[in-house]
C-alpha positions in Angstrom: 69.1 14.1 -9.6 67.7 12.2 -12.2 64.2 11.0 -13.3 64.3 7.3 -13.3 61.1 7.2 -15.7 62.8 9.4 -18.5 66.2 7.8 -18.1 64.7 4.2 -18.2 63.0 5.3 -21.5 66.2 6.8 -22.9 68.1 3.6 -22.2 65.3 1.3 -23.5 64.6 -0.4 -20.0 61.5 -1.0 -17.7 61.3 -1.4 -14.0 60.7 -5.1 -13.9 63.8 -5.7 -16.0 65.9 -3.5 -13.6 64.8 -5.6 -10.4 65.7 -8.8 -12.1 68.9 -7.3 -13.3 69.6 -5.9 -9.6 68.7 -9.6 -8.1 71.2 -11.0 -10.6 74.0 -8.6 -9.9 73.7 -9.7 -6.2 73.5 -13.5 -6.8 76.7 -13.2 -8.8 78.5 -11.1 -6.2 77.0 -12.3 -2.8 80.1 -14.7 -2.2 81.8 -11.5 -0.9 79.8 -11.6 2.2 81.4 -14.9 3.1 84.7 -14.2 1.5 85.6 -10.9 2.7 85.2 -11.6 6.4 87.4 -14.7 6.0 90.4 -12.8 4.6 90.0 -9.7 6.9 89.7 -12.0 10.2 93.4 -13.1 9.3 94.3 -9.5 10.4 92.7 -10.1 13.7 89.5 -8.3 12.9 86.1 -9.5 14.4 84.6 -11.9 11.8 81.1 -11.6 12.9 81.3 -7.7 12.7 82.9 -8.0 9.4 80.0 -9.9 8.0 77.6 -7.2 9.0 80.1 -4.4 7.8 80.5 -6.1 4.4 76.9 -6.0 3.8 76.4 -2.4 5.1 79.3 -0.9 3.3 78.3 -2.9 0.0 74.7 -1.5 0.4 75.6 2.0 1.3 78.1 2.4 -1.7 75.9 0.6 -4.2 72.9 2.8 -3.4 75.1 5.9 -3.6 76.3 4.7 -7.0 72.8 4.3 -7.9 71.3 7.6 -6.7 74.1 9.7 -7.5 75.8 8.1 -10.5 72.6 6.7 -11.9 74.6 3.6 -13.0 73.8 -0.2 -12.9 77.0 -1.0 -11.1 77.3 -2.5 -7.7 80.1 -1.8 -5.2 81.7 -4.0 -2.5 85.0 -4.6 -0.9 87.5 -5.6 -3.6 89.2 -8.9 -3.8 92.7 -8.3 -4.0 92.4 -5.0 -2.1 91.2 -7.0 1.2 94.1 -9.4 0.7 96.5 -6.2 0.6 95.1 -5.1 3.9 95.3 -8.4 5.6 98.5 -9.9 4.4 100.7 -7.1 2.9 99.9 -4.5 5.5 99.0 -6.2 8.8 100.6 -9.8 8.8 103.9 -8.8 6.6 103.9 -5.2 7.4 103.5 -5.5 11.3 101.0 -2.8 11.6 97.7 -2.9 13.3 94.4 -3.5 11.5 93.4 0.0 12.9 96.4 1.7 11.2 95.5 -0.5 8.0 92.2 0.8 7.9 93.7 4.5 8.1 95.9 3.5 5.2 92.6 2.6 3.2 91.0 6.0 4.2 93.9 7.9 3.1 94.4 5.8 -0.3 90.8 6.7 -0.9 91.3 10.5 -0.2 94.3 10.5 -2.3 92.1 8.9 -5.2 89.5 11.5 -4.8 92.0 14.5 -5.1 93.9 12.8 -8.0 90.5 12.4 -9.7 89.5 15.9 -9.2 92.8 17.4 -10.4 92.8 15.2 -13.5 96.0 13.3 -12.5 94.2 9.9 -12.2 93.9 9.7 -15.8 97.6 10.6 -16.4 98.8 8.0 -14.0 96.8 5.3 -16.0 98.3 6.4 -19.0 101.9 6.3 -18.2 102.0 2.6 -17.4 102.1 0.1 -20.3 98.8 -2.3 -20.6 101.1 -5.3 -20.1 102.2 -4.0 -16.5 98.7 -3.0 -15.6 97.5 -6.5 -16.6 100.2 -8.1 -14.8 98.9 -6.5 -11.6 95.6 -8.1 -12.0 97.3 -11.5 -13.1 99.8 -11.5 -10.1 96.8 -10.8 -7.6 94.8 -13.6 -9.0 97.7 -15.9 -8.6 98.2 -14.5 -5.0 94.5 -15.2 -4.1 94.6 -18.6 -5.5 97.7 -19.4 -3.3 95.6 -18.2 -0.2 92.8 -20.0 -1.2 94.6 -23.1 -1.5 96.4 -22.6 1.9 93.0 -21.9 3.5 91.6 -25.0 2.0 94.4 -27.0 3.3 95.6 -28.3 -0.2 99.1 -26.5 0.4 100.6 -26.7 3.6 104.0 -25.4 5.2 107.1 -27.5 4.5 110.1 -26.9 6.2 112.4 -28.6 3.5 110.6 -27.2 0.5 108.8 -24.1 2.0 105.3 -25.5 0.8 103.8 -28.8 -0.2 100.7 -30.6 -1.0 98.8 -31.4 2.2 97.0 -34.6 3.1 93.4 -35.2 1.7 91.5 -34.6 5.1 87.8 -34.4 5.6 87.7 -30.5 5.3 90.0 -30.9 2.4 87.7 -33.0 0.7 84.7 -30.6 1.4 86.7 -27.6 0.2 87.7 -29.7 -3.1 83.9 -30.7 -3.7 82.7 -27.1 -3.3 85.4 -26.2 -5.8 84.5 -28.7 -8.5 80.9 -27.6 -8.0 81.6 -24.2 -8.5 83.7 -25.0 -11.9 80.7 -27.2 -13.0 78.1 -24.4 -12.5 80.4 -21.8 -14.2 80.7 -24.1 -17.4 77.0 -24.3 -17.3 76.8 -20.5 -16.8 74.7 -20.7 -13.6 74.1 -17.3 -11.8 75.7 -17.3 -8.4 78.1 -20.2 -8.9 80.5 -19.2 -6.2 77.7 -18.5 -3.7 76.0 -21.9 -4.3 79.5 -23.6 -3.9 79.9 -21.8 -0.6 76.5 -23.0 0.7 77.1 -26.5 -0.6 80.5 -26.9 1.1 79.1 -25.6 4.4 76.1 -27.9 4.3 78.6 -30.8 3.9 80.7 -29.4 6.8 77.5 -29.4 8.9 76.2 -32.7 7.8 79.6 -34.4 8.8 79.7 -32.6 12.1 82.6 -30.3 11.3 80.6 -27.3 12.3 77.6 -26.6 14.5 74.3 -25.5 13.2 73.4 -21.8 13.8 71.1 -21.5 16.8 68.8 -19.4 14.4 68.2 -18.9 10.9 67.4 -15.1 11.2 69.4 -12.6 13.3 68.5 -9.0 14.3 71.8 -8.3 16.1 73.9 -5.9 14.2 76.9 -5.0 16.4 79.6 -3.4 14.2 81.3 -1.7 17.0 84.4 -4.0 17.1 85.4 -2.7 13.6 83.3 0.5 12.7 85.2 3.9 13.3 88.4 1.9 14.5 90.6 3.4 11.8 93.7 5.1 13.0 94.4 7.9 10.4 97.2 9.5 12.3 99.0 6.3 12.7 98.7 5.7 9.0 100.5 9.4 8.4 103.8 7.9 8.5 106.4 8.3 5.5 107.0 4.6 6.0 103.5 3.8 4.9 103.0 6.3 2.2 104.3 3.8 -0.6 101.5 1.3 0.8 98.8 4.2 0.6 100.1 5.0 -3.0 100.1 1.1 -4.0 96.4 0.8 -2.6 95.2 3.5 -4.2 96.9 2.5 -7.5 95.3 -1.1 -7.2 91.8 0.6 -6.4 92.3 2.9 -9.1 93.0 0.2 -12.0 90.3 -2.0 -10.7 87.6 0.8 -10.6 88.6 2.3 -14.0 88.5 -1.0 -15.5 85.3 -2.1 -14.2 83.5 1.1 -14.8 84.8 1.5 -18.3 83.8 -2.1 -19.4 80.3 -1.9 -17.4 79.4 1.4 -18.7 80.0 0.6 -22.5 78.0 -2.6 -22.0 75.1 -0.5 -20.4 75.1 1.9 -23.3 76.2 4.9 -21.1 78.2 6.4 -24.0 77.6 9.5 -26.2 77.9 9.9 -29.7 81.6 10.2 -29.6 81.8 7.0 -27.7 82.8 8.7 -24.4 81.0 7.5 -21.1 78.7 10.0 -19.8 79.5 11.3 -16.3 82.7 9.0 -15.9 84.3 11.8 -13.9 81.6 11.4 -11.4 81.7 7.8 -11.3 85.3 7.9 -10.7 84.9 10.2 -7.8 82.2 8.0 -6.3 84.4 4.9 -6.7 87.4 6.4 -5.0 85.1 7.9 -2.1 83.7 4.4 -1.6 87.1 3.2 -0.2 86.7 6.1 2.5 83.3 4.9 3.5 84.5 1.4 3.6 87.5 2.3 6.1 84.9 4.4 8.2 82.5 1.2 8.5 85.6 -1.1 9.1 86.4 -2.8 6.0 89.0 -2.8 3.2 88.7 -0.7 0.0 85.2 -0.7 -1.5 85.2 -0.7 -5.4 82.8 -1.3 -8.3 82.4 -4.8 -9.2 82.9 -6.5 -12.7 79.9 -8.9 -11.6 77.8 -6.0 -12.4 78.1 -7.1 -16.0 75.8 -10.0 -15.1 72.9 -7.5 -14.2 73.8 -5.5 -17.3 73.4 -8.8 -19.5 69.9 -9.2 -17.8 69.0 -5.6 -19.1 70.2 -3.4 -16.1 70.7 0.2 -17.4 70.0 2.6 -14.7 70.6 3.2 -11.1 67.6 1.2 -10.3 69.4 -1.9 -10.7 72.1 -0.7 -8.1 69.4 0.2 -5.7 67.8 -3.4 -6.0 71.4 -4.9 -5.3 71.7 -2.5 -2.4 68.5 -3.7 -0.8 69.4 -7.3 -1.4 72.7 -6.7 0.9 70.4 -5.2 3.3 68.0 -8.2 3.5 71.2 -10.3 3.8 71.9 -8.9 7.1 69.1 -10.9 8.5 71.2 -14.0 8.0 74.3 -13.0 9.5 74.2 -15.7 12.2 74.1 -18.3 9.2 77.1 -16.6 7.6 79.0 -16.9 10.8 79.3 -20.6 10.7 80.8 -21.0 7.5 84.3 -22.5 7.7 87.3 -21.3 6.1 87.7 -24.2 3.9 84.3 -23.6 2.6 85.0 -19.9 1.2 88.5 -20.9 0.0 87.3 -22.6 -3.1 85.7 -19.1 -4.0 89.1 -17.6 -3.7 90.6 -20.0 -6.1 87.7 -19.3 -8.7 88.4 -15.6 -8.3 92.0 -16.1 -9.0 91.2 -18.0 -12.1 88.8 -15.2 -13.3 91.8 -12.8 -12.9 94.3 -15.0 -14.4 92.4 -14.8 -17.6 93.8 -11.4 -18.3 97.3 -12.8 -18.9 96.7 -13.0 -22.8 97.0 -9.1 -22.7 100.4 -9.3 -21.8 102.8 -8.7 -24.8 105.4 -11.6 -24.2 107.0 -11.1 -27.5 108.3 -7.6 -26.3 111.0 -8.3 -23.6 111.0 -4.8 -22.4 107.4 -5.3 -21.2 107.4 -8.9 -20.8 110.0 -9.2 -18.1 108.7 -6.4 -15.8 105.2 -7.9 -16.1 106.6 -11.4 -15.3 108.3 -9.9 -12.2 105.3 -8.3 -11.2 103.1 -11.3 -11.2 105.6 -13.6 -9.8 106.8 -11.4 -6.8 103.1 -10.7 -5.8 102.5 -14.3 -5.2 106.2 -15.4 -4.0 106.7 -12.5 -2.0 103.2 -12.7 -0.4 103.0 -8.9 -0.9 101.3 -7.1 -3.7 103.1 -3.8 -3.0 106.4 -5.4 -3.2 105.6 -7.1 -6.5 104.4 -3.8 -8.0 107.5 -2.0 -6.8 109.9 -4.5 -8.2 108.0 -4.5 -11.6 108.0 -0.7 -11.9 111.5 -0.4 -11.0 112.6 -3.1 -13.4 110.7 -1.5 -16.4 112.5 1.7 -15.8 115.9 0.3 -15.7 115.3 -2.1 -18.7 114.3 1.0 -20.8 117.3 2.9 -19.4 119.8 0.3 -20.2 118.3 -0.2 -23.7 118.8 3.5 -24.4 115.0 4.1 -24.5 114.5 6.2 -21.5 112.7 8.6 -23.5 109.9 6.0 -24.0 109.4 6.3 -20.3 106.7 9.0 -19.4 107.6 11.4 -16.7 104.8 10.0 -14.5 106.3 6.5 -14.8 109.7 7.7 -13.6 108.2 9.2 -10.6 106.3 6.2 -9.9 109.5 4.0 -10.3 111.3 6.5 -7.9 108.4 6.0 -5.4 108.9 2.2 -5.7 112.8 2.4 -5.2 111.9 4.5 -2.0 109.4 1.6 -0.8 111.9 -1.2 -1.3 114.8 0.6 0.2 112.9 2.3 3.1 114.2 -0.2 5.8 117.8 0.3 4.7 117.2 4.3 4.6 115.7 4.2 8.0 118.9 2.3 9.5 121.1 4.8 7.8 119.2 7.8 9.4 118.8 6.1 12.7 122.6 5.2 13.1 
């Protein structure tokens, strides 16, 4: 346990600054309270319970990060990770959401084990930066597509697969919210996505598309429809191992990238530039996915929005504790969140996709040996409507290109192992048919 006063003095901060930083972090990431239930409800999960669970899981894991890790970093169900559960596992994988939660739990457990034995770092180092970046960009493109579909801007078309939809009243409301979010982001207003969601919802209420909530404050916190519903035994199948590994992989890169960036910004480094207590923070980040699965939500991870609080001066775990308290207070307004329509949260998905697409500049398109696999990853994630499929094709193509180019020695043994797992993943259905014949 740490002494807040001594640590705060060492990191040159005061309690008032930490409180302001914690509130700032909450405002920048509060959109997840609306967006996470909207995504996971597509898997058949109870939306009202998901709103409550999102707040509770975020509050609990953020508080743990503050108390145990003493870091100004907030936690919540990760964007992309929730889409993986809803679309890649349940809707495309034809498994129940209970089994999908079991996959989330096992991916977190695998992440903890790999971190403790030191293999997590080796996995990260085995994959080229261009491919790692392509994962983030591809998920951003995928999330944007989901947002446009939920908004009604993109609709199904039997002739061309998809096409632009008509500008209906609800589409206009969604686009108005998107424009407001973009404007506020340009003006660097904190909580731009949250403000946009609230604005779109108010428009929907004003034009009679949704009913007003019966009350502004609610004390009903029933999480039984989703909490402790995970099916771990159902997830312990060879056919789901690839999904477990992929989810662990996504969470690992998401968490490591966020922790490294935020900890450096918060001054949590020693004289050699190494992050103090990084191992402990990585274990907490991986464990958060297990906690999230128990509560009934997708993988919980560190949020890059924590950087907003750090910019306001947040330097210790007190910032995280304040953010956790804000999530607890948000529970009182569950009834209000429940009326938010899908087309009001959809613009936030588009904006998050935009934020993730910014990383595309890190892909080395001049190096075809890395550019092509990276391109395959980002395109296949979006067009196959499956994150795991996109990753698998990208990793396989990287290994094959290096092999054909006579540079097999450039591929690290860990990467060959990842490519082999990917090959098994994409051929699983054919292998199952052979064994069953």
